[in-house]
PDB file with one MODEL, atoms N, CA, C and O in Angstrom:
MODEL        1
ATOM      1  N   MET A   1       7.848 -22.659   3.315  1.00  0.00           N
ATOM      2  CA  MET A   1       6.756 -22.594   4.128  1.00  0.00           C
ATOM      3  C   MET A   1       6.504 -23.518   5.236  1.00  0.00           C
ATOM      4  O   MET A   1       6.354 -24.737   5.164  1.00  0.00           O
ATOM      5  N   THR A   2       6.480 -22.795   6.232  1.00  0.00           N
ATOM      6  CA  THR A   2       6.484 -23.770   7.546  1.00  0.00           C
ATOM      7  C   THR A   2       5.194 -24.538   7.689  1.00  0.00           C
ATOM      8  O   THR A   2       4.324 -24.632   6.823  1.00  0.00           O
ATOM      9  N   VAL A   3       5.180 -25.133   9.021  1.00  0.00           N
ATOM     10  CA  VAL A   3       3.790 -25.731   9.223  1.00  0.00           C
ATOM     11  C   VAL A   3       2.825 -24.602   9.899  1.00  0.00           C
ATOM     12  O   VAL A   3       1.663 -24.297   9.631  1.00  0.00           O
ATOM     13  N   LYS A   4       3.956 -23.967  11.114  1.00  0.00           N
ATOM     14  CA  LYS A   4       3.121 -22.798  12.039  1.00  0.00           C
ATOM     15  C   LYS A   4       2.498 -21.952  10.698  1.00  0.00           C
ATOM     16  O   LYS A   4       1.297 -22.123  10.486  1.00  0.00           O
ATOM     17  N   GLU A   5       3.141 -21.176   9.914  1.00  0.00           N
ATOM     18  CA  GLU A   5       2.331 -20.334   8.859  1.00  0.00           C
ATOM     19  C   GLU A   5       1.665 -20.548   8.188  1.00  0.00           C
ATOM     20  O   GLU A   5       1.011 -19.647   7.663  1.00  0.00           O
ATOM     21  N   CYS A   6       1.404 -22.504   7.700  1.00  0.00           N
ATOM     22  CA  CYS A   6       0.315 -22.708   6.901  1.00  0.00           C
ATOM     23  C   CYS A   6      -1.229 -22.763   7.522  1.00  0.00           C
ATOM     24  O   CYS A   6      -2.333 -22.808   6.980  1.00  0.00           O
ATOM     25  N   LYS A   7      -0.717 -22.731   9.157  1.00  0.00           N
ATOM     26  CA  LYS A   7      -1.878 -23.388   9.730  1.00  0.00           C
ATOM     27  C   LYS A   7      -2.527 -21.498   9.870  1.00  0.00           C
ATOM     28  O   LYS A   7      -3.615 -21.135   9.422  1.00  0.00           O
ATOM     29  N   LYS A   8      -1.697 -20.738  10.462  1.00  0.00           N
ATOM     30  CA  LYS A   8      -2.198 -19.295  10.343  1.00  0.00           C
ATOM     31  C   LYS A   8      -2.611 -19.145   9.121  1.00  0.00           C
ATOM     32  O   LYS A   8      -3.821 -18.954   9.002  1.00  0.00           O
ATOM     33  N   GLU A   9      -1.740 -19.181   7.808  1.00  0.00           N
ATOM     34  CA  GLU A   9      -3.180 -18.838   6.918  1.00  0.00           C
ATOM     35  C   GLU A   9      -4.371 -19.474   6.842  1.00  0.00           C
ATOM     36  O   GLU A   9      -5.436 -18.883   6.660  1.00  0.00           O
ATOM     37  N   GLU A  10      -4.218 -21.027   7.014  1.00  0.00           N
ATOM     38  CA  GLU A  10      -5.732 -21.000   7.437  1.00  0.00           C
ATOM     39  C   GLU A  10      -6.608 -20.931   7.996  1.00  0.00           C
ATOM     40  O   GLU A  10      -7.737 -21.139   7.552  1.00  0.00           O
ATOM     41  N   LYS A  11      -6.316 -20.607   9.168  1.00  0.00           N
ATOM     42  CA  LYS A  11      -6.939 -19.570  10.237  1.00  0.00           C
ATOM     43  C   LYS A  11      -7.658 -18.556   9.410  1.00  0.00           C
ATOM     44  O   LYS A  11      -8.858 -18.361   9.222  1.00  0.00           O
ATOM     45  N   ALA A  12      -6.314 -17.819   8.859  1.00  0.00           N
ATOM     46  CA  ALA A  12      -6.815 -16.186   8.206  1.00  0.00           C
ATOM     47  C   ALA A  12      -8.109 -16.821   6.892  1.00  0.00           C
ATOM     48  O   ALA A  12      -8.721 -15.873   6.398  1.00  0.00           O
ATOM     49  N   ASP A  13      -8.403 -17.773   6.511  1.00  0.00           N
ATOM     50  CA  ASP A  13      -8.468 -18.067   5.049  1.00  0.00           C
ATOM     51  C   ASP A  13     -10.524 -18.113   5.925  1.00  0.00           C
ATOM     52  O   ASP A  13     -11.628 -17.755   5.517  1.00  0.00           O
ATOM     53  N   ARG A  14     -10.020 -18.737   7.164  1.00  0.00           N
ATOM     54  CA  ARG A  14     -11.711 -19.646   7.437  1.00  0.00           C
ATOM     55  C   ARG A  14     -11.926 -18.555   8.090  1.00  0.00           C
ATOM     56  O   ARG A  14     -13.153 -18.462   8.129  1.00  0.00           O
ATOM     57  N   GLU A  15     -11.445 -17.620   8.658  1.00  0.00           N
ATOM     58  CA  GLU A  15     -11.868 -16.291   9.688  1.00  0.00           C
ATOM     59  C   GLU A  15     -12.353 -15.380   8.068  1.00  0.00           C
ATOM     60  O   GLU A  15     -13.572 -15.334   7.897  1.00  0.00           O
ATOM     61  N   PHE A  16     -11.708 -14.879   7.244  1.00  0.00           N
ATOM     62  CA  PHE A  16     -12.490 -14.256   6.186  1.00  0.00           C
ATOM     63  C   PHE A  16     -13.472 -14.893   5.180  1.00  0.00           C
ATOM     64  O   PHE A  16     -14.000 -14.125   4.377  1.00  0.00           O
ATOM     65  N   GLN A  17     -13.802 -16.304   5.123  1.00  0.00           N
ATOM     66  CA  GLN A  17     -14.993 -16.902   4.655  1.00  0.00           C
ATOM     67  C   GLN A  17     -16.137 -16.812   5.480  1.00  0.00           C
ATOM     68  O   GLN A  17     -17.282 -16.995   5.066  1.00  0.00           O
ATOM     69  N   LYS A  18     -15.749 -16.446   6.991  1.00  0.00           N
ATOM     70  CA  LYS A  18     -16.921 -16.186   8.038  1.00  0.00           C
ATOM     71  C   LYS A  18     -17.365 -14.877   7.834  1.00  0.00           C
ATOM     72  O   LYS A  18     -18.436 -14.528   7.337  1.00  0.00           O
ATOM     73  N   LYS A  19     -16.430 -14.162   8.269  1.00  0.00           N
ATOM     74  CA  LYS A  19     -16.678 -12.554   8.352  1.00  0.00           C
ATOM     75  C   LYS A  19     -17.569 -12.111   6.761  1.00  0.00           C
ATOM     76  O   LYS A  19     -18.733 -11.711   6.785  1.00  0.00           O
ATOM     77  N   PHE A  20     -16.840 -12.263   5.576  1.00  0.00           N
ATOM     78  CA  PHE A  20     -17.451 -12.223   4.754  1.00  0.00           C
ATOM     79  C   PHE A  20     -18.575 -13.434   3.904  1.00  0.00           C
ATOM     80  O   PHE A  20     -18.886 -13.399   2.713  1.00  0.00           O
ATOM     81  N   LYS A  21     -18.884 -14.134   4.619  1.00  0.00           N
ATOM     82  CA  LYS A  21     -19.961 -14.964   4.276  1.00  0.00           C
ATOM     83  C   LYS A  21     -19.921 -15.513   2.821  1.00  0.00           C
ATOM     84  O   LYS A  21     -20.772 -15.344   1.948  1.00  0.00           O
ATOM     85  N   PHE A  22     -18.550 -16.328   2.728  1.00  0.00           N
ATOM     86  CA  PHE A  22     -18.004 -16.626   1.577  1.00  0.00           C
ATOM     87  C   PHE A  22     -17.804 -18.055   1.367  1.00  0.00           C
ATOM     88  O   PHE A  22     -17.267 -18.890   2.095  1.00  0.00           O
ATOM     89  N   GLU A  23     -18.389 -18.170   0.130  1.00  0.00           N
ATOM     90  CA  GLU A  23     -18.522 -19.821   0.187  1.00  0.00           C
ATOM     91  C   GLU A  23     -17.215 -20.646  -1.417  1.00  0.00           C
ATOM     92  O   GLU A  23     -16.746 -20.364  -2.519  1.00  0.00           O
ATOM     93  N   GLY A  24     -17.242 -21.530  -0.563  1.00  0.00           N
ATOM     94  CA  GLY A  24     -16.103 -22.111  -1.902  1.00  0.00           C
ATOM     95  C   GLY A  24     -14.825 -22.082  -1.578  1.00  0.00           C
ATOM     96  O   GLY A  24     -14.599 -21.950  -0.375  1.00  0.00           O
ATOM     97  N   SER A  25     -13.905 -22.166  -2.302  1.00  0.00           N
ATOM     98  CA  SER A  25     -12.617 -22.203  -2.079  1.00  0.00           C
ATOM     99  C   SER A  25     -12.038 -20.479  -2.663  1.00  0.00           C
ATOM    100  O   SER A  25     -12.400 -19.796  -3.622  1.00  0.00           O
ATOM    101  N   ILE A  26     -10.989 -20.236  -1.555  1.00  0.00           N
ATOM    102  CA  ILE A  26     -10.698 -18.471  -2.188  1.00  0.00           C
ATOM    103  C   ILE A  26      -9.176 -18.794  -3.367  1.00  0.00           C
ATOM    104  O   ILE A  26      -7.998 -19.096  -3.176  1.00  0.00           O
ATOM    105  N   ASN A  27     -10.211 -18.467  -4.836  1.00  0.00           N
ATOM    106  CA  ASN A  27      -9.355 -18.211  -5.562  1.00  0.00           C
ATOM    107  C   ASN A  27      -8.989 -16.866  -6.204  1.00  0.00           C
ATOM    108  O   ASN A  27      -9.957 -16.206  -6.582  1.00  0.00           O
ATOM    109  N   VAL A  28      -7.764 -16.333  -6.398  1.00  0.00           N
ATOM    110  CA  VAL A  28      -7.393 -15.182  -6.832  1.00  0.00           C
ATOM    111  C   VAL A  28      -7.881 -14.986  -8.318  1.00  0.00           C
ATOM    112  O   VAL A  28      -7.970 -15.955  -9.072  1.00  0.00           O
ATOM    113  N   LEU A  29      -8.136 -13.941  -8.644  1.00  0.00           N
ATOM    114  CA  LEU A  29      -8.599 -13.780 -10.154  1.00  0.00           C
ATOM    115  C   LEU A  29      -8.157 -12.640 -10.592  1.00  0.00           C
ATOM    116  O   LEU A  29      -8.921 -12.167 -11.434  1.00  0.00           O
ATOM    117  N   THR A  30      -7.266 -12.016 -10.380  1.00  0.00           N
ATOM    118  CA  THR A  30      -6.226 -11.288 -10.807  1.00  0.00           C
ATOM    119  C   THR A  30      -5.383 -10.590  -9.829  1.00  0.00           C
ATOM    120  O   THR A  30      -5.309 -10.794  -8.618  1.00  0.00           O
ATOM    121  N   GLN A  31      -4.719  -9.676 -10.602  1.00  0.00           N
ATOM    122  CA  GLN A  31      -3.852  -8.578  -9.525  1.00  0.00           C
ATOM    123  C   GLN A  31      -4.202  -7.118 -10.705  1.00  0.00           C
ATOM    124  O   GLN A  31      -4.152  -6.936 -11.921  1.00  0.00           O
ATOM    125  N   MET A  32      -4.710  -5.975  -8.971  1.00  0.00           N
ATOM    126  CA  MET A  32      -4.751  -4.947  -9.169  1.00  0.00           C
ATOM    127  C   MET A  32      -3.743  -3.699  -8.430  1.00  0.00           C
ATOM    128  O   MET A  32      -2.988  -4.134  -7.561  1.00  0.00           O
ATOM    129  N   MET A  33      -3.706  -2.900  -8.577  1.00  0.00           N
ATOM    130  CA  MET A  33      -2.718  -1.657  -7.955  1.00  0.00           C
ATOM    131  C   MET A  33      -3.567  -0.984  -7.614  1.00  0.00           C
ATOM    132  O   MET A  33      -4.674  -0.935  -8.149  1.00  0.00           O
ATOM    133  N   VAL A  34      -3.141  -0.236  -6.502  1.00  0.00           N
ATOM    134  CA  VAL A  34      -3.920   1.115  -5.851  1.00  0.00           C
ATOM    135  C   VAL A  34      -3.258   1.731  -6.300  1.00  0.00           C
ATOM    136  O   VAL A  34      -2.043   1.669  -6.114  1.00  0.00           O
ATOM    137  N   ASP A  35      -4.065   2.864  -7.348  1.00  0.00           N
ATOM    138  CA  ASP A  35      -3.947   4.221  -7.948  1.00  0.00           C
ATOM    139  C   ASP A  35      -2.614   4.762  -7.308  1.00  0.00           C
ATOM    140  O   ASP A  35      -2.543   4.354  -6.149  1.00  0.00           O
ATOM    141  N   PRO A  36      -1.657   5.449  -7.618  1.00  0.00           N
ATOM    142  CA  PRO A  36      -0.480   6.208  -7.173  1.00  0.00           C
ATOM    143  C   PRO A  36      -1.115   7.660  -6.415  1.00  0.00           C
ATOM    144  O   PRO A  36      -0.579   8.411  -5.599  1.00  0.00           O
ATOM    145  N   ALA A  37      -2.065   7.692  -6.857  1.00  0.00           N
ATOM    146  CA  ALA A  37      -2.755   9.399  -6.768  1.00  0.00           C
ATOM    147  C   ALA A  37      -3.471   8.989  -5.865  1.00  0.00           C
ATOM    148  O   ALA A  37      -4.082  10.025  -5.606  1.00  0.00           O
ATOM    149  N   ALA A  38      -3.986   7.984  -4.953  1.00  0.00           N
ATOM    150  CA  ALA A  38      -5.085   7.841  -4.553  1.00  0.00           C
ATOM    151  C   ALA A  38      -4.575   8.462  -2.938  1.00  0.00           C
ATOM    152  O   ALA A  38      -3.474   8.745  -2.465  1.00  0.00           O
ATOM    153  N   THR A  39      -5.740   8.491  -2.497  1.00  0.00           N
ATOM    154  CA  THR A  39      -5.420   9.128  -0.990  1.00  0.00           C
ATOM    155  C   THR A  39      -5.693   8.170  -0.379  1.00  0.00           C
ATOM    156  O   THR A  39      -6.812   7.658  -0.409  1.00  0.00           O
ATOM    157  N   GLU A  40      -4.432   7.610   0.495  1.00  0.00           N
ATOM    158  CA  GLU A  40      -4.535   6.939   1.588  1.00  0.00           C
ATOM    159  C   GLU A  40      -5.235   6.747   2.776  1.00  0.00           C
ATOM    160  O   GLU A  40      -5.045   7.670   3.568  1.00  0.00           O
ATOM    161  N   LYS A  41      -6.038   5.798   3.210  1.00  0.00           N
ATOM    162  CA  LYS A  41      -7.131   5.486   3.618  1.00  0.00           C
ATOM    163  C   LYS A  41      -6.791   4.384   4.978  1.00  0.00           C
ATOM    164  O   LYS A  41      -5.824   3.631   4.863  1.00  0.00           O
ATOM    165  N   ARG A  42      -7.450   4.353   5.965  1.00  0.00           N
ATOM    166  CA  ARG A  42      -7.381   3.372   7.028  1.00  0.00           C
ATOM    167  C   ARG A  42      -8.278   2.289   6.955  1.00  0.00           C
ATOM    168  O   ARG A  42      -9.455   2.433   6.623  1.00  0.00           O
ATOM    169  N   GLY A  43      -7.761   1.203   7.256  1.00  0.00           N
ATOM    170  CA  GLY A  43      -9.056   0.399   6.951  1.00  0.00           C
ATOM    171  C   GLY A  43     -10.347   0.399   7.865  1.00  0.00           C
ATOM    172  O   GLY A  43     -10.246   1.333   8.661  1.00  0.00           O
ATOM    173  N   GLY A  44     -11.346  -0.197   8.018  1.00  0.00           N
ATOM    174  CA  GLY A  44     -12.505  -0.288   9.054  1.00  0.00           C
ATOM    175  C   GLY A  44     -13.192  -1.071   8.797  1.00  0.00           C
ATOM    176  O   GLY A  44     -13.356  -1.343   7.607  1.00  0.00           O
ATOM    177  N   GLY A  45     -13.933  -1.812   9.869  1.00  0.00           N
ATOM    178  CA  GLY A  45     -14.766  -2.715   9.374  1.00  0.00           C
ATOM    179  C   GLY A  45     -14.695  -4.136   8.360  1.00  0.00           C
ATOM    180  O   GLY A  45     -14.117  -5.208   8.536  1.00  0.00           O
ATOM    181  N   LYS A  46     -15.443  -3.694   7.371  1.00  0.00           N
ATOM    182  CA  LYS A  46     -14.766  -4.751   6.334  1.00  0.00           C
ATOM    183  C   LYS A  46     -14.129  -3.709   5.128  1.00  0.00           C
ATOM    184  O   LYS A  46     -14.443  -4.078   3.997  1.00  0.00           O
ATOM    185  N   ASN A  47     -13.657  -3.016   5.157  1.00  0.00           N
ATOM    186  CA  ASN A  47     -12.620  -2.319   4.215  1.00  0.00           C
ATOM    187  C   ASN A  47     -11.357  -2.699   4.967  1.00  0.00           C
ATOM    188  O   ASN A  47     -11.069  -2.896   6.148  1.00  0.00           O
ATOM    189  N   LEU A  48     -10.599  -2.726   3.581  1.00  0.00           N
ATOM    190  CA  LEU A  48      -9.043  -2.846   3.367  1.00  0.00           C
ATOM    191  C   LEU A  48      -7.893  -1.466   3.653  1.00  0.00           C
ATOM    192  O   LEU A  48      -7.942  -0.702   2.689  1.00  0.00           O
ATOM    193  N   PRO A  49      -7.296  -1.183   4.303  1.00  0.00           N
ATOM    194  CA  PRO A  49      -6.593  -0.251   4.388  1.00  0.00           C
ATOM    195  C   PRO A  49      -5.429   0.187   2.791  1.00  0.00           C
ATOM    196  O   PRO A  49      -4.729  -0.563   2.109  1.00  0.00           O
ATOM    197  N   LEU A  50      -5.605   1.264   2.719  1.00  0.00           N
ATOM    198  CA  LEU A  50      -4.823   1.790   1.240  1.00  0.00           C
ATOM    199  C   LEU A  50      -3.899   2.163   1.447  1.00  0.00           C
ATOM    200  O   LEU A  50      -3.685   3.027   2.297  1.00  0.00           O
ATOM    201  N   ARG A  51      -2.957   1.570   0.653  1.00  0.00           N
ATOM    202  CA  ARG A  51      -1.639   2.412   0.528  1.00  0.00           C
ATOM    203  C   ARG A  51      -1.253   2.419  -0.767  1.00  0.00           C
ATOM    204  O   ARG A  51      -1.279   1.351  -1.379  1.00  0.00           O
ATOM    205  N   ARG A  52      -0.837   3.590  -1.405  1.00  0.00           N
ATOM    206  CA  ARG A  52      -0.693   4.078  -2.652  1.00  0.00           C
ATOM    207  C   ARG A  52       0.577   3.597  -3.219  1.00  0.00           C
ATOM    208  O   ARG A  52       1.750   3.789  -2.901  1.00  0.00           O
ATOM    209  N   GLY A  53      -0.310   2.542  -4.665  1.00  0.00           N
ATOM    210  CA  GLY A  53       0.513   2.050  -5.167  1.00  0.00           C
ATOM    211  C   GLY A  53       1.166   0.109  -4.921  1.00  0.00           C
ATOM    212  O   GLY A  53       2.097  -0.557  -5.373  1.00  0.00           O
ATOM    213  N   GLU A  54       0.237  -0.081  -4.143  1.00  0.00           N
ATOM    214  CA  GLU A  54       0.225  -1.400  -3.120  1.00  0.00           C
ATOM    215  C   GLU A  54      -0.819  -2.345  -4.215  1.00  0.00           C
ATOM    216  O   GLU A  54      -1.915  -1.996  -4.654  1.00  0.00           O
ATOM    217  N   ILE A  55      -0.144  -3.524  -4.453  1.00  0.00           N
ATOM    218  CA  ILE A  55      -0.133  -4.504  -5.514  1.00  0.00           C
ATOM    219  C   ILE A  55      -1.348  -5.367  -4.322  1.00  0.00           C
ATOM    220  O   ILE A  55      -1.111  -5.590  -3.135  1.00  0.00           O
ATOM    221  N   LEU A  56      -2.516  -5.693  -5.001  1.00  0.00           N
ATOM    222  CA  LEU A  56      -3.582  -6.478  -4.367  1.00  0.00           C
ATOM    223  C   LEU A  56      -4.053  -7.905  -5.138  1.00  0.00           C
ATOM    224  O   LEU A  56      -4.131  -8.013  -6.361  1.00  0.00           O
ATOM    225  N   ASP A  57      -4.245  -8.601  -4.508  1.00  0.00           N
ATOM    226  CA  ASP A  57      -5.033  -9.576  -4.828  1.00  0.00           C
ATOM    227  C   ASP A  57      -6.270 -10.015  -4.967  1.00  0.00           C
ATOM    228  O   ASP A  57      -6.814 -10.376  -3.923  1.00  0.00           O
ATOM    229  N   VAL A  58      -7.155 -10.126  -6.398  1.00  0.00           N
ATOM    230  CA  VAL A  58      -8.832  -9.807  -6.420  1.00  0.00           C
ATOM    231  C   VAL A  58      -8.908 -11.352  -5.939  1.00  0.00           C
ATOM    232  O   VAL A  58      -8.100 -12.269  -6.086  1.00  0.00           O
ATOM    233  N   ILE A  59     -10.231 -11.303  -5.284  1.00  0.00           N
ATOM    234  CA  ILE A  59     -10.876 -12.234  -4.898  1.00  0.00           C
ATOM    235  C   ILE A  59     -12.214 -12.916  -5.747  1.00  0.00           C
ATOM    236  O   ILE A  59     -12.368 -14.026  -6.257  1.00  0.00           O
ATOM    237  N   GLN A  60     -13.316 -11.416  -5.622  1.00  0.00           N
ATOM    238  CA  GLN A  60     -14.310 -11.331  -6.204  1.00  0.00           C
ATOM    239  C   GLN A  60     -14.947  -9.915  -6.612  1.00  0.00           C
ATOM    240  O   GLN A  60     -15.188  -9.128  -5.696  1.00  0.00           O
ATOM    241  N   PHE A  61     -15.189  -9.603  -7.736  1.00  0.00           N
ATOM    242  CA  PHE A  61     -15.580  -8.665  -7.887  1.00  0.00           C
ATOM    243  C   PHE A  61     -17.352  -8.345  -7.472  1.00  0.00           C
ATOM    244  O   PHE A  61     -18.243  -8.520  -8.303  1.00  0.00           O
ATOM    245  N   THR A  62     -17.522  -8.025  -6.539  1.00  0.00           N
ATOM    246  CA  THR A  62     -18.716  -8.060  -5.656  1.00  0.00           C
ATOM    247  C   THR A  62     -19.683  -6.947  -6.366  1.00  0.00           C
ATOM    248  O   THR A  62     -20.871  -7.231  -6.207  1.00  0.00           O
ATOM    249  N   ASN A  63     -19.426  -5.584  -7.214  1.00  0.00           N
ATOM    250  CA  ASN A  63     -20.519  -4.684  -7.362  1.00  0.00           C
ATOM    251  C   ASN A  63     -19.530  -3.642  -8.040  1.00  0.00           C
ATOM    252  O   ASN A  63     -18.310  -3.493  -8.102  1.00  0.00           O
ATOM    253  N   GLN A  64     -20.926  -2.846  -8.628  1.00  0.00           N
ATOM    254  CA  GLN A  64     -19.836  -1.272  -9.546  1.00  0.00           C
ATOM    255  C   GLN A  64     -19.144  -0.681  -8.368  1.00  0.00           C
ATOM    256  O   GLN A  64     -18.438   0.069  -9.042  1.00  0.00           O
ATOM    257  N   GLU A  65     -18.873  -0.487  -7.449  1.00  0.00           N
ATOM    258  CA  GLU A  65     -18.624  -0.121  -6.087  1.00  0.00           C
ATOM    259  C   GLU A  65     -17.275  -0.582  -5.629  1.00  0.00           C
ATOM    260  O   GLU A  65     -16.342   0.184  -5.390  1.00  0.00           O
ATOM    261  N   GLN A  66     -17.232  -1.968  -5.514  1.00  0.00           N
ATOM    262  CA  GLN A  66     -16.407  -2.412  -4.355  1.00  0.00           C
ATOM    263  C   GLN A  66     -15.851  -3.942  -5.422  1.00  0.00           C
ATOM    264  O   GLN A  66     -16.277  -4.630  -6.349  1.00  0.00           O
ATOM    265  N   ILE A  67     -14.809  -3.846  -4.641  1.00  0.00           N
ATOM    266  CA  ILE A  67     -13.862  -5.352  -5.036  1.00  0.00           C
ATOM    267  C   ILE A  67     -13.393  -5.592  -3.276  1.00  0.00           C
ATOM    268  O   ILE A  67     -13.117  -4.913  -2.287  1.00  0.00           O
ATOM    269  N   LEU A  68     -13.552  -7.338  -3.777  1.00  0.00           N
ATOM    270  CA  LEU A  68     -13.446  -7.956  -2.696  1.00  0.00           C
ATOM    271  C   LEU A  68     -11.591  -8.156  -2.868  1.00  0.00           C
ATOM    272  O   LEU A  68     -11.190  -8.414  -4.003  1.00  0.00           O
ATOM    273  N   CYS A  69     -10.732  -8.051  -1.932  1.00  0.00           N
ATOM    274  CA  CYS A  69      -9.217  -8.117  -2.062  1.00  0.00           C
ATOM    275  C   CYS A  69      -8.570  -8.847  -0.881  1.00  0.00           C
ATOM    276  O   CYS A  69      -9.207  -9.187   0.116  1.00  0.00           O
ATOM    277  N   ARG A  70      -7.077  -9.094  -1.086  1.00  0.00           N
ATOM    278  CA  ARG A  70      -6.212  -9.467  -0.084  1.00  0.00           C
ATOM    279  C   ARG A  70      -4.800  -8.315  -0.192  1.00  0.00           C
ATOM    280  O   ARG A  70      -4.269  -7.690  -1.110  1.00  0.00           O
ATOM    281  N   ASP A  71      -4.649  -8.409   0.791  1.00  0.00           N
ATOM    282  CA  ASP A  71      -3.154  -8.123   0.437  1.00  0.00           C
ATOM    283  C   ASP A  71      -1.656  -8.422   0.738  1.00  0.00           C
ATOM    284  O   ASP A  71      -1.274  -9.588   0.837  1.00  0.00           O
ATOM    285  N   SER A  72      -1.117  -7.751   0.830  1.00  0.00           N
ATOM    286  CA  SER A  72       0.778  -9.051   0.855  1.00  0.00           C
ATOM    287  C   SER A  72       0.288  -9.847   2.421  1.00  0.00           C
ATOM    288  O   SER A  72       0.719 -10.979   2.638  1.00  0.00           O
ATOM    289  N   GLN A  73      -0.595  -9.187   3.420  1.00  0.00           N
ATOM    290  CA  GLN A  73      -0.059  -9.616   4.670  1.00  0.00           C
ATOM    291  C   GLN A  73      -1.150 -10.601   5.180  1.00  0.00           C
ATOM    292  O   GLN A  73      -1.438 -10.893   6.340  1.00  0.00           O
ATOM    293  N   ARG A  74      -1.611 -10.978   4.161  1.00  0.00           N
ATOM    294  CA  ARG A  74      -3.287 -11.804   3.633  1.00  0.00           C
ATOM    295  C   ARG A  74      -4.630 -11.034   4.978  1.00  0.00           C
ATOM    296  O   ARG A  74      -5.238 -11.424   5.974  1.00  0.00           O
ATOM    297  N   ARG A  75      -4.518  -9.970   4.277  1.00  0.00           N
ATOM    298  CA  ARG A  75      -6.021  -9.451   5.502  1.00  0.00           C
ATOM    299  C   ARG A  75      -6.633  -9.236   4.273  1.00  0.00           C
ATOM    300  O   ARG A  75      -6.019  -8.806   3.296  1.00  0.00           O
ATOM    301  N   TYR A  76      -7.932  -9.542   4.276  1.00  0.00           N
ATOM    302  CA  TYR A  76      -8.856  -9.522   3.409  1.00  0.00           C
ATOM    303  C   TYR A  76     -10.085  -8.237   3.933  1.00  0.00           C
ATOM    304  O   TYR A  76     -10.551  -8.139   5.068  1.00  0.00           O
ATOM    305  N   GLY A  77     -10.390  -7.394   2.801  1.00  0.00           N
ATOM    306  CA  GLY A  77     -11.560  -6.427   2.906  1.00  0.00           C
ATOM    307  C   GLY A  77     -11.960  -5.755   1.226  1.00  0.00           C
ATOM    308  O   GLY A  77     -11.408  -6.030   0.161  1.00  0.00           O
ATOM    309  N   TYR A  78     -13.007  -4.889   1.465  1.00  0.00           N
ATOM    310  CA  TYR A  78     -13.116  -4.382   0.126  1.00  0.00           C
ATOM    311  C   TYR A  78     -13.126  -2.931  -0.276  1.00  0.00           C
ATOM    312  O   TYR A  78     -13.632  -2.019   0.378  1.00  0.00           O
ATOM    313  N   VAL A  79     -12.339  -2.803  -1.744  1.00  0.00           N
ATOM    314  CA  VAL A  79     -11.783  -1.618  -1.624  1.00  0.00           C
ATOM    315  C   VAL A  79     -12.170  -1.205  -3.111  1.00  0.00           C
ATOM    316  O   VAL A  79     -12.156  -1.883  -4.138  1.00  0.00           O
ATOM    317  N   PRO A  80     -12.525   0.143  -2.896  1.00  0.00           N
ATOM    318  CA  PRO A  80     -13.382   0.472  -4.086  1.00  0.00           C
ATOM    319  C   PRO A  80     -12.872   0.644  -5.167  1.00  0.00           C
ATOM    320  O   PRO A  80     -11.671   0.911  -5.207  1.00  0.00           O
ATOM    321  N   ARG A  81     -13.660   0.539  -6.406  1.00  0.00           N
ATOM    322  CA  ARG A  81     -13.294   0.022  -7.694  1.00  0.00           C
ATOM    323  C   ARG A  81     -12.522   1.339  -8.314  1.00  0.00           C
ATOM    324  O   ARG A  81     -11.748   1.222  -9.264  1.00  0.00           O
ATOM    325  N   ALA A  82     -12.829   2.698  -7.640  1.00  0.00           N
ATOM    326  CA  ALA A  82     -12.486   3.945  -8.269  1.00  0.00           C
ATOM    327  C   ALA A  82     -10.853   4.156  -8.215  1.00  0.00           C
ATOM    328  O   ALA A  82     -10.243   4.941  -8.941  1.00  0.00           O
ATOM    329  N   VAL A  83     -10.172   3.171  -7.057  1.00  0.00           N
ATOM    330  CA  VAL A  83      -9.133   3.667  -6.553  1.00  0.00           C
ATOM    331  C   VAL A  83      -8.115   2.390  -7.276  1.00  0.00           C
ATOM    332  O   VAL A  83      -6.933   2.379  -6.934  1.00  0.00           O
ATOM    333  N   MET A  84      -8.466   1.640  -7.980  1.00  0.00           N
ATOM    334  CA  MET A  84      -8.060   0.479  -8.620  1.00  0.00           C
ATOM    335  C   MET A  84      -7.372   0.717  -9.887  1.00  0.00           C
ATOM    336  O   MET A  84      -7.986   1.416 -10.693  1.00  0.00           O
ATOM    337  N   LEU A  85      -5.873   0.145 -10.330  1.00  0.00           N
ATOM    338  CA  LEU A  85      -5.849   0.608 -12.006  1.00  0.00           C
ATOM    339  C   LEU A  85      -5.160  -1.607 -12.195  1.00  0.00           C
ATOM    340  O   LEU A  85      -4.550  -2.510 -11.621  1.00  0.00           O
ATOM    341  N   HIS A  86      -5.901  -1.242 -13.406  1.00  0.00           N
ATOM    342  CA  HIS A  86      -5.091  -2.809 -13.746  1.00  0.00           C
ATOM    343  C   HIS A  86      -3.840  -2.766 -13.789  1.00  0.00           C
ATOM    344  O   HIS A  86      -3.287  -1.698 -14.054  1.00  0.00           O
ATOM    345  N   LEU A  87      -3.122  -3.898 -13.541  1.00  0.00           N
ATOM    346  CA  LEU A  87      -2.076  -4.069 -14.221  1.00  0.00           C
ATOM    347  C   LEU A  87      -1.114  -4.378 -15.536  1.00  0.00           C
ATOM    348  O   LEU A  87       0.112  -4.376 -15.418  1.00  0.00           O
TER     349      LEU A  87
ENDMDL
END
């Protein structure tokens, strides 16, 4: 990983912590997959865009309806628990 990529990731992490009022370090708890039968959704606001079969890093189990996740492009957002499957 180059220095430029490291700085870009650090900036994205700082923006995530500010936007979601996330305290502490960002740790991946587990990985989950978006249900292949789920409908694809655009992201918006604090929601992450959903693509069928995509593997997401789980950052935090926020409540009974949503999970805070990160996708492969290092974008953060909420995802409904109903469309997530354990690997």
